[in-house]
Every structure is written in structure tokens, then in C-alpha cells.
NUMAR-448132 format. One record per atom (N, C-alpha, C): residue number from 1; atom name; z, x negated, y negated. Coordinates in nm, 4 decimals, m for minus. Layout:
! residues N
{atom NUM CA {Z X Y}}
...
This chain:
! residues 124
{atom 1 N {m12.9034 m14.6839 5.9991}}
{atom 1 CA {m13.0045 m14.7515 5.9299}}
{atom 1 C {m13.1023 m14.6501 5.8320}}
{atom 2 N {m13.1335 m14.6789 5.7299}}
{atom 2 CA {m13.2391 m14.5737 5.6965}}
{atom 2 C {m13.3334 m14.6327 5.6569}}
{atom 3 N {m13.4189 m14.4987 5.6787}}
{atom 3 CA {m13.5831 m14.5427 5.7177}}
{atom 3 C {m13.6375 m14.6096 5.5331}}
{atom 4 N {m13.7134 m14.6844 5.5711}}
{atom 4 CA {m13.7432 m14.7712 5.4348}}
{atom 4 C {m13.8417 m14.6698 5.3539}}
{atom 5 N {m13.8960 m14.5626 5.3924}}
{atom 5 CA {m13.9314 m14.4046 5.2897}}
{atom 5 C {m13.8760 m14.3494 5.2809}}
{atom 6 N {m13.7383 m14.3561 5.3146}}
{atom 6 CA {m13.6211 m14.2442 5.2759}}
{atom 6 C {m13.5556 m14.2261 5.0890}}
{atom 7 N {m13.5450 m14.1618 5.0538}}
{atom 7 CA {m13.5417 m14.1704 4.9299}}
{atom 7 C {m13.4050 m14.2967 4.8707}}
{atom 8 N {m13.3164 m14.3020 4.9447}}
{atom 8 CA {m13.2152 m14.3457 4.9345}}
{atom 8 C {m13.2380 m14.5139 4.9258}}
{atom 9 N {m13.3549 m14.5283 4.9770}}
{atom 9 CA {m13.3946 m14.6812 4.9755}}
{atom 9 C {m13.5130 m14.7069 4.9035}}
{atom 10 N {m13.5340 m14.6056 4.8179}}
{atom 10 CA {m13.6256 m14.6040 4.6835}}
{atom 10 C {m13.5611 m14.6724 4.5841}}
{atom 11 N {m13.6319 m14.8155 4.5470}}
{atom 11 CA {m13.5990 m14.8559 4.3896}}
{atom 11 C {m13.6949 m14.8278 4.2886}}
{atom 12 N {m13.6740 m14.7478 4.1559}}
{atom 12 CA {m13.7372 m14.7216 4.0581}}
{atom 12 C {m13.7353 m14.8206 3.9339}}
{atom 13 N {m13.8208 m14.8748 3.8658}}
{atom 13 CA {m13.8452 m14.9366 3.7420}}
{atom 13 C {m13.8507 m14.8377 3.6655}}
{atom 14 N {m13.7369 m14.8852 3.5361}}
{atom 14 CA {m13.7581 m14.7736 3.4025}}
{atom 14 C {m13.7620 m14.9011 3.2952}}
{atom 15 N {m13.8979 m14.8962 3.2194}}
{atom 15 CA {m13.8697 m14.9865 3.1461}}
{atom 15 C {m13.9097 m14.9517 2.9762}}
{atom 16 N {m13.8272 m14.9921 2.8796}}
{atom 16 CA {m13.8446 m14.8987 2.7128}}
{atom 16 C {m13.8924 m15.0333 2.6486}}
{atom 17 N {m13.9688 m14.9922 2.5647}}
{atom 17 CA {m14.1003 m15.0744 2.4807}}
{atom 17 C {m14.0062 m15.0068 2.3071}}
{atom 18 N {m13.8940 m15.0285 2.2996}}
{atom 18 CA {m13.8566 m14.9942 2.1643}}
{atom 18 C {m13.8921 m14.8541 2.1282}}
{atom 19 N {m13.8777 m14.7653 2.2290}}
{atom 19 CA {m13.8889 m14.6121 2.1706}}
{atom 19 C {m13.7670 m14.5414 2.1932}}
{atom 20 N {m13.6861 m14.5737 2.1533}}
{atom 20 CA {m13.5631 m14.4798 2.1931}}
{atom 20 C {m13.5723 m14.3221 2.1335}}
{atom 21 N {m13.6774 m14.3274 2.0397}}
{atom 21 CA {m13.6406 m14.2110 1.9561}}
{atom 21 C {m13.7668 m14.1006 2.0107}}
{atom 22 N {m13.8885 m14.1716 2.1256}}
{atom 22 CA {m13.9710 m14.1085 2.1532}}
{atom 22 C {m13.9298 m13.9531 2.2247}}
{atom 23 N {m13.9986 m13.8529 2.1718}}
{atom 23 CA {m13.9838 m13.7124 2.2302}}
{atom 23 C {m14.1343 m13.6774 2.2942}}
{atom 24 N {m14.1582 m13.7718 2.3581}}
{atom 24 CA {m14.3202 m13.7184 2.4436}}
{atom 24 C {m14.2110 m13.7260 2.6327}}
{atom 25 N {m14.1463 m13.7561 2.6314}}
{atom 25 CA {m14.0932 m13.7502 2.7955}}
{atom 25 C {m14.0959 m13.9085 2.8521}}
{atom 26 N {m14.0902 m13.9907 2.7690}}
{atom 26 CA {m14.1585 m14.1579 2.8068}}
{atom 26 C {m14.0442 m14.2186 2.7951}}
{atom 27 N {m13.9214 m14.1659 2.7331}}
{atom 27 CA {m13.8145 m14.2614 2.7476}}
{atom 27 C {m13.7488 m14.2700 2.8863}}
{atom 28 N {m13.6878 m14.4111 2.9138}}
{atom 28 CA {m13.6339 m14.4591 3.0810}}
{atom 28 C {m13.5643 m14.3276 3.1064}}
{atom 29 N {m13.4561 m14.2820 3.0210}}
{atom 29 CA {m13.3491 m14.1852 3.0323}}
{atom 29 C {m13.4628 m14.0450 3.0856}}
{atom 30 N {m13.5588 m14.0263 3.0842}}
{atom 30 CA {m13.5803 m13.8538 3.0977}}
{atom 30 C {m13.6972 m13.9128 3.2473}}
{atom 31 N {m13.7553 m14.0923 3.2542}}
{atom 31 CA {m13.7824 m14.0966 3.3593}}
{atom 31 C {m13.6551 m14.1099 3.4941}}
{atom 32 N {m13.5527 m14.1708 3.4679}}
{atom 32 CA {m13.4390 m14.1551 3.5601}}
{atom 32 C {m13.4419 m14.0227 3.6004}}
{atom 33 N {m13.3813 m13.9309 3.4862}}
{atom 33 CA {m13.3481 m13.7690 3.5208}}
{atom 33 C {m13.4462 m13.6972 3.6464}}
{atom 34 N {m13.5488 m13.7386 3.5835}}
{atom 34 CA {m13.6901 m13.6874 3.6410}}
{atom 34 C {m13.6797 m13.7034 3.8445}}
{atom 35 N {m13.6997 m13.8503 3.8447}}
{atom 35 CA {m13.6923 m13.9161 3.9352}}
{atom 35 C {m13.5702 m13.9244 4.0472}}
{atom 36 N {m13.4382 m13.9074 3.9971}}
{atom 36 CA {m13.3070 m13.8737 4.0299}}
{atom 36 C {m13.3403 m13.7018 4.0943}}
{atom 37 N {m13.4323 m13.6595 4.0422}}
{atom 37 CA {m13.4036 m13.5145 4.0708}}
{atom 37 C {m13.4457 m13.4912 4.1930}}
{atom 38 N {m13.5303 m13.6082 4.2026}}
{atom 38 CA {m13.6546 m13.5808 4.3494}}
{atom 38 C {m13.6137 m13.6739 4.4362}}
{atom 39 N {m13.4889 m13.7679 4.4008}}
{atom 39 CA {m13.3998 m13.8221 4.5524}}
{atom 39 C {m13.3601 m13.9758 4.4788}}
{atom 40 N {m13.4451 m14.0413 4.3936}}
{atom 40 CA {m13.4650 m14.1434 4.3874}}
{atom 40 C {m13.3386 m14.2102 4.3825}}
{atom 41 N {m13.2432 m14.2857 4.4326}}
{atom 41 CA {m13.0738 m14.2954 4.4217}}
{atom 41 C {m13.0603 m14.4424 4.2846}}
{atom 42 N {m13.1724 m14.5487 4.2825}}
{atom 42 CA {m13.1280 m14.6756 4.2388}}
{atom 42 C {m13.2406 m14.6709 4.1159}}
{atom 43 N {m13.2004 m14.7342 4.0566}}
{atom 43 CA {m13.3132 m14.7945 3.9371}}
{atom 43 C {m13.2582 m14.9251 3.8486}}
{atom 44 N {m13.3810 m15.0099 3.7955}}
{atom 44 CA {m13.3758 m15.0730 3.7269}}
{atom 44 C {m13.4337 m15.0828 3.6291}}
{atom 45 N {m13.3251 m15.1018 3.4703}}
{atom 45 CA {m13.3473 m15.1205 3.3789}}
{atom 45 C {m13.3774 m15.1932 3.2785}}
{atom 46 N {m13.5050 m15.2280 3.2555}}
{atom 46 CA {m13.5673 m15.3520 3.1413}}
{atom 46 C {m13.5840 m15.2860 3.0045}}
{atom 47 N {m13.5177 m15.3011 2.9077}}
{atom 47 CA {m13.6071 m15.3194 2.7783}}
{atom 47 C {m13.6696 m15.4081 2.7375}}
{atom 48 N {m13.8007 m15.4163 2.7414}}
{atom 48 CA {m13.9493 m15.5799 2.7555}}
{atom 48 C {m13.9047 m15.6212 2.6189}}
{atom 49 N {m13.8758 m15.5617 2.4807}}
{atom 49 CA {m13.8394 m15.6164 2.4004}}
{atom 49 C {m13.7419 m15.7366 2.4095}}
{atom 50 N {m13.6476 m15.7162 2.4988}}
{atom 50 CA {m13.5447 m15.8728 2.4968}}
{atom 50 C {m13.6076 m15.9124 2.6163}}
{atom 51 N {m13.6790 m15.8655 2.7478}}
{atom 51 CA {m13.6688 m15.9778 2.8390}}
{atom 51 C {m13.7641 m16.0799 2.8121}}
{atom 52 N {m13.6674 m16.1750 2.9114}}
{atom 52 CA {m13.7596 m16.3358 2.9253}}
{atom 52 C {m13.6780 m16.3898 2.7458}}
{atom 53 N {m13.6303 m16.3287 2.6700}}
{atom 53 CA {m13.6139 m16.4241 2.5730}}
{atom 53 C {m13.4500 m16.4559 2.5605}}
{atom 54 N {m13.3442 m16.4410 2.6422}}
{atom 54 CA {m13.2322 m16.4950 2.6423}}
{atom 54 C {m13.1374 m16.5106 2.5206}}
{atom 55 N {m13.1687 m16.3997 2.4510}}
{atom 55 CA {m13.1043 m16.3663 2.3166}}
{atom 55 C {m12.9759 m16.2481 2.2988}}
{atom 56 N {m12.9708 m16.2295 2.4272}}
{atom 56 CA {m12.8512 m16.1000 2.4675}}
{atom 56 C {m12.9293 m15.9442 2.5195}}
{atom 57 N {m12.8546 m15.9184 2.5957}}
{atom 57 CA {m12.9112 m15.7553 2.6101}}
{atom 57 C {m12.9880 m15.6831 2.5106}}
{atom 58 N {m13.0308 m15.5610 2.6048}}
{atom 58 CA {m13.0717 m15.4499 2.4766}}
{atom 58 C {m12.9250 m15.3375 2.4693}}
{atom 59 N {m12.8411 m15.3744 2.4391}}
{atom 59 CA {m12.7359 m15.2660 2.4914}}
{atom 59 C {m12.7477 m15.1239 2.4379}}
{atom 60 N {m12.7678 m15.0730 2.3434}}
{atom 60 CA {m12.7988 m14.9411 2.2827}}
{atom 60 C {m12.9043 m14.8767 2.3724}}
{atom 61 N {m12.9943 m14.9071 2.4392}}
{atom 61 CA {m13.0457 m14.8547 2.5436}}
{atom 61 C {m12.9861 m14.8327 2.6651}}
{atom 62 N {m12.9184 m14.9416 2.7216}}
{atom 62 CA {m12.8510 m14.9474 2.8231}}
{atom 62 C {m12.7365 m14.8435 2.8439}}
{atom 63 N {m12.6843 m14.8360 2.7264}}
{atom 63 CA {m12.5637 m14.7521 2.6870}}
{atom 63 C {m12.6697 m14.5560 2.7756}}
{atom 64 N {m12.7638 m14.5601 2.6876}}
{atom 64 CA {m12.8242 m14.4305 2.7108}}
{atom 64 C {m12.9265 m14.4263 2.8605}}
{atom 65 N {m12.9759 m14.5237 2.8907}}
{atom 65 CA {m12.9611 m14.4972 3.0472}}
{atom 65 C {m12.8825 m14.4948 3.1412}}
{atom 66 N {m12.7775 m14.5686 3.1206}}
{atom 66 CA {m12.6411 m14.5931 3.1876}}
{atom 66 C {m12.5681 m14.4088 3.2250}}
{atom 67 N {m12.5792 m14.3555 3.0876}}
{atom 67 CA {m12.5009 m14.2583 3.1145}}
{atom 67 C {m12.5998 m14.1039 3.1904}}
{atom 68 N {m12.7624 m14.1529 3.1884}}
{atom 68 CA {m12.8217 m14.0685 3.2296}}
{atom 68 C {m12.8079 m14.0684 3.4034}}
{atom 69 N {m12.7891 m14.2514 3.4495}}
{atom 69 CA {m12.7976 m14.2694 3.5582}}
{atom 69 C {m12.6591 m14.2138 3.6253}}
{atom 70 N {m12.5273 m14.2181 3.5303}}
{atom 70 CA {m12.3970 m14.1834 3.5923}}
{atom 70 C {m12.4575 m14.0014 3.5836}}
{atom 71 N {m12.4759 m13.9426 3.5187}}
{atom 71 CA {m12.4704 m13.8099 3.5069}}
{atom 71 C {m12.5483 m13.7813 3.6548}}
{atom 72 N {m12.6619 m13.8430 3.7157}}
{atom 72 CA {m12.7436 m13.7916 3.8229}}
{atom 72 C {m12.6646 m13.8661 3.9347}}
{atom 73 N {m12.5874 m13.9255 3.9247}}
{atom 73 CA {m12.5172 m14.0194 4.0679}}
{atom 73 C {m12.6176 m14.1263 4.0787}}
{atom 74 N {m12.6654 m14.1717 4.0158}}
{atom 74 CA {m12.7558 m14.2914 4.0354}}
{atom 74 C {m12.7012 m14.4056 4.0645}}
{atom 75 N {m12.7320 m14.5239 4.0995}}
{atom 75 CA {m12.7022 m14.6530 4.0487}}
{atom 75 C {m12.7806 m14.7385 3.9427}}
{atom 76 N {m12.7250 m14.7684 3.8782}}
{atom 76 CA {m12.8539 m14.8849 3.7753}}
{atom 76 C {m12.8554 m14.9870 3.8022}}
{atom 77 N {m12.9381 m15.1019 3.7776}}
{atom 77 CA {m12.9388 m15.2436 3.7583}}
{atom 77 C {m12.9785 m15.2691 3.6352}}
{atom 78 N {m12.9140 m15.3675 3.5413}}
{atom 78 CA {m12.9548 m15.3999 3.4351}}
{atom 78 C {m13.0629 m15.5199 3.4450}}
{atom 79 N {m13.1660 m15.5308 3.3761}}
{atom 79 CA {m13.2681 m15.6822 3.3486}}
{atom 79 C {m13.3006 m15.6770 3.2068}}
{atom 80 N {m13.2576 m15.8195 3.1519}}
{atom 80 CA {m13.3562 m15.8269 3.0307}}
{atom 80 C {m13.2709 m15.9193 2.9573}}
{atom 81 N {m13.2859 m15.9973 2.8757}}
{atom 81 CA {m13.1939 m16.0626 2.7613}}
{atom 81 C {m13.1031 m16.1558 2.8024}}
{atom 82 N {m13.0481 m16.1555 2.9306}}
{atom 82 CA {m12.9612 m16.2471 2.9624}}
{atom 82 C {m12.9614 m16.3820 2.9600}}
{atom 83 N {m12.8952 m16.4508 2.8892}}
{atom 83 CA {m12.9106 m16.6227 2.8419}}
{atom 83 C {m12.8045 m16.6658 2.8634}}
{atom 84 N {m12.6920 m16.6289 2.8796}}
{atom 84 CA {m12.5643 m16.6934 2.8697}}
{atom 84 C {m12.4395 m16.6096 2.9560}}
{atom 85 N {m12.3389 m16.6734 2.9439}}
{atom 85 CA {m12.2116 m16.6019 3.0313}}
{atom 85 C {m12.2037 m16.4826 2.9237}}
{atom 86 N {m12.1805 m16.5350 2.8166}}
{atom 86 CA {m12.0906 m16.4380 2.7187}}
{atom 86 C {m12.2194 m16.2739 2.7335}}
{atom 87 N {m12.3317 m16.3090 2.6866}}
{atom 87 CA {m12.4357 m16.2140 2.7444}}
{atom 87 C {m12.3955 m16.0675 2.9004}}
{atom 88 N {m12.3515 m16.1782 3.0153}}
{atom 88 CA {m12.2955 m16.1163 3.0969}}
{atom 88 C {m12.1484 m15.9990 3.1014}}
{atom 89 N {m12.0823 m16.0963 3.0012}}
{atom 89 CA {m11.9365 m16.0464 2.9831}}
{atom 89 C {m11.9804 m15.9372 2.8959}}
{atom 90 N {m12.0701 m15.9128 2.7978}}
{atom 90 CA {m12.0980 m15.8037 2.7303}}
{atom 90 C {m12.1421 m15.6750 2.8048}}
{atom 91 N {m12.2184 m15.7174 2.9014}}
{atom 91 CA {m12.2710 m15.5875 2.9495}}
{atom 91 C {m12.1189 m15.5238 3.0886}}
{atom 92 N {m12.0791 m15.5958 3.1313}}
{atom 92 CA {m11.9827 m15.5682 3.1815}}
{atom 92 C {m11.8683 m15.5067 3.1268}}
{atom 93 N {m11.8508 m15.5947 3.0156}}
{atom 93 CA {m11.7292 m15.5011 2.9176}}
{atom 93 C {m11.7727 m15.3747 2.8745}}
{atom 94 N {m11.9158 m15.3253 2.8944}}
{atom 94 CA {m11.9334 m15.2009 2.8395}}
{atom 94 C {m11.8611 m15.0799 2.9563}}
{atom 95 N {m11.8533 m15.1281 3.0685}}
{atom 95 CA {m11.7325 m15.0716 3.1759}}
{atom 95 C {m11.8274 m14.9191 3.1831}}
{atom 96 N {m11.9926 m14.9911 3.2334}}
{atom 96 CA {m12.0569 m14.8819 3.2681}}
{atom 96 C {m12.0111 m14.8402 3.4006}}
{atom 97 N {m12.0328 m14.6962 3.5058}}
{atom 97 CA {m11.9890 m14.6559 3.5802}}
{atom 97 C {m12.0896 m14.6516 3.7343}}
{atom 98 N {m12.1781 m14.6621 3.5934}}
{atom 98 CA {m12.3459 m14.6342 3.7247}}
{atom 98 C {m12.4065 m14.7761 3.7546}}
{atom 99 N {m12.3650 m14.8680 3.6805}}
{atom 99 CA {m12.3960 m15.0381 3.6697}}
{atom 99 C {m12.3662 m15.0981 3.7727}}
{atom 100 N {m12.4413 m15.1436 3.8830}}
{atom 100 CA {m12.4011 m15.1731 4.0010}}
{atom 100 C {m12.4670 m15.3112 3.9836}}
{atom 101 N {m12.5190 m15.3616 3.8921}}
{atom 101 CA {m12.6181 m15.5295 3.9118}}
{atom 101 C {m12.6385 m15.5348 3.8047}}
{atom 102 N {m12.7214 m15.7026 3.7947}}
{atom 102 CA {m12.7073 m15.7396 3.6515}}
{atom 102 C {m12.8429 m15.8211 3.7069}}
{atom 103 N {m12.9764 m15.8520 3.6645}}
{atom 103 CA {m13.0797 m15.9399 3.7470}}
{atom 103 C {m13.1081 m16.0453 3.6152}}
{atom 104 N {m13.0433 m16.1665 3.6772}}
{atom 104 CA {m13.0503 m16.2668 3.5525}}
{atom 104 C {m13.1765 m16.3717 3.6321}}
{atom 105 N {m13.2747 m16.4424 3.5308}}
{atom 105 CA {m13.3699 m16.5273 3.5668}}
{atom 105 C {m13.4051 m16.6333 3.5128}}
{atom 106 N {m13.4610 m16.6229 3.4062}}
{atom 106 CA {m13.4940 m16.7562 3.3343}}
{atom 106 C {m13.3693 m16.8367 3.2560}}
{atom 107 N {m13.2348 m16.7595 3.3155}}
{atom 107 CA {m13.1582 m16.8625 3.2551}}
{atom 107 C {m13.0683 m16.9125 3.3575}}
{atom 108 N {m13.1070 m16.8689 3.4862}}
{atom 108 CA {m13.0920 m16.9818 3.5873}}
{atom 108 C {m13.1928 m17.0468 3.6154}}
{atom 109 N {m13.3052 m17.0316 3.5887}}
{atom 109 CA {m13.3758 m17.1292 3.6384}}
{atom 109 C {m13.3788 m17.2195 3.5227}}
{atom 110 N {m13.3773 m17.2357 3.3633}}
{atom 110 CA {m13.3035 m17.3500 3.2884}}
{atom 110 C {m13.2115 m17.3738 3.2811}}
{atom 111 N {m13.1009 m17.3560 3.3764}}
{atom 111 CA {m12.9703 m17.4113 3.4336}}
{atom 111 C {m12.8692 m17.3617 3.3072}}
{atom 112 N {m12.8706 m17.2843 3.2116}}
{atom 112 CA {m12.7627 m17.2070 3.1819}}
{atom 112 C {m12.6442 m17.1860 3.1979}}
{atom 113 N {m12.6489 m17.1693 3.2933}}
{atom 113 CA {m12.5222 m17.1201 3.4354}}
{atom 113 C {m12.5649 m17.1196 3.5572}}
{atom 114 N {m12.5028 m17.1519 3.6333}}
{atom 114 CA {m12.4927 m17.1071 3.8116}}
{atom 114 C {m12.4575 m16.9654 3.8346}}
{atom 115 N {m12.5471 m16.9729 3.9559}}
{atom 115 CA {m12.5427 m16.8018 4.0346}}
{atom 115 C {m12.3773 m16.8419 4.0404}}
{atom 116 N {m12.2849 m16.9068 4.0679}}
{atom 116 CA {m12.1640 m16.8710 4.1033}}
{atom 116 C {m12.0565 m16.8512 4.0020}}
{atom 117 N {m12.1305 m16.9171 3.8921}}
{atom 117 CA {m12.0642 m16.8879 3.7463}}
{atom 117 C {m12.0760 m16.7284 3.7039}}
{atom 118 N {m12.2288 m16.6735 3.7000}}
{atom 118 CA {m12.3023 m16.5651 3.6667}}
{atom 118 C {m12.2022 m16.4518 3.7550}}
{atom 119 N {m12.1882 m16.4860 3.9035}}
{atom 119 CA {m12.1317 m16.3900 3.9352}}
{atom 119 C {m11.9640 m16.3881 3.9794}}
{atom 120 N {m11.9129 m16.5076 3.8833}}
{atom 120 CA {m11.7501 m16.4852 3.8956}}
{atom 120 C {m11.7564 m16.4072 3.7603}}
{atom 121 N {m11.8433 m16.4227 3.6790}}
{atom 121 CA {m11.8126 m16.3496 3.5430}}
{atom 121 C {m11.8381 m16.2279 3.5489}}
{atom 122 N {m11.9425 m16.1530 3.6581}}
{atom 122 CA {m11.9122 m16.0243 3.6872}}
{atom 122 C {m11.8482 m15.9496 3.7467}}
{atom 123 N {m11.8039 m16.0185 3.8195}}
{atom 123 CA {m11.6499 m15.9916 3.9574}}
{atom 123 C {m11.5023 m15.9924 3.8107}}
{atom 124 N {m11.5160 m16.0485 3.7070}}
{atom 124 CA {m11.3994 m16.0543 3.6162}}
{atom 124 C {m11.2832 m16.1192 3.6412}}
């Protein structure tokens, strides 16, 4: 069993605020690359502009972040904008190697689908 302080048990959150073109090193991809270089192996990515809206995931940002996670060998969990099973399918259909999970909150609270339906969608 791993120690809670070991890098393998550390999870870092990377958020974006519509700054895909930022050049100051503040992009989530930059953060993931830097922290992965320090041993962090798992990340949660949340584009805050879609978080809680249930209007669909931030796909473009997710692609870029997932590519960086894949390059560094890190696992990525996506969070934000999921409001339907179609949204989950959209994320899964990207076929992102580094994606290990999706966080769904409000859609479950509001009964848009069940945990079992969501899990079945993710498992394809």
C-alpha cells in the first residue's frame, strides 16, 4: 500500500478559465507537465466556464490537457458541463488514452440520469 504522501497518491486539480491562448505558463497543460515532472500521476481537469452548467463538456480544452497527460504518463479525470448521457458519450468517444474517469455532479443531483446509467455509458 502506498503512503498518502507518495507522489502516486497525489491528485492535482487543473482548471481553465478560457485561457487556451495564454502564454504565461498558466495553461492547465503547462501545470500538468510541470507537476508530472515532479511525480504527480493523477489530475482532475475542470474548465470552469462549463462547470455546473450541464450544457456539455469543454472538449477542445480536454483534448489538449489529455494529450499532455498522455505524454507524461499521467491519468486524467474530467469534470465539468456533463448534463446528459450524450455528454458522457461525447467524452468517451474521444478515445483519450489518459482519461481514467469523469466526474458528474449536478446532473446526478437533478436526476438527469442514474449512476448505473452513467457507468454503463462510460463502459460502452
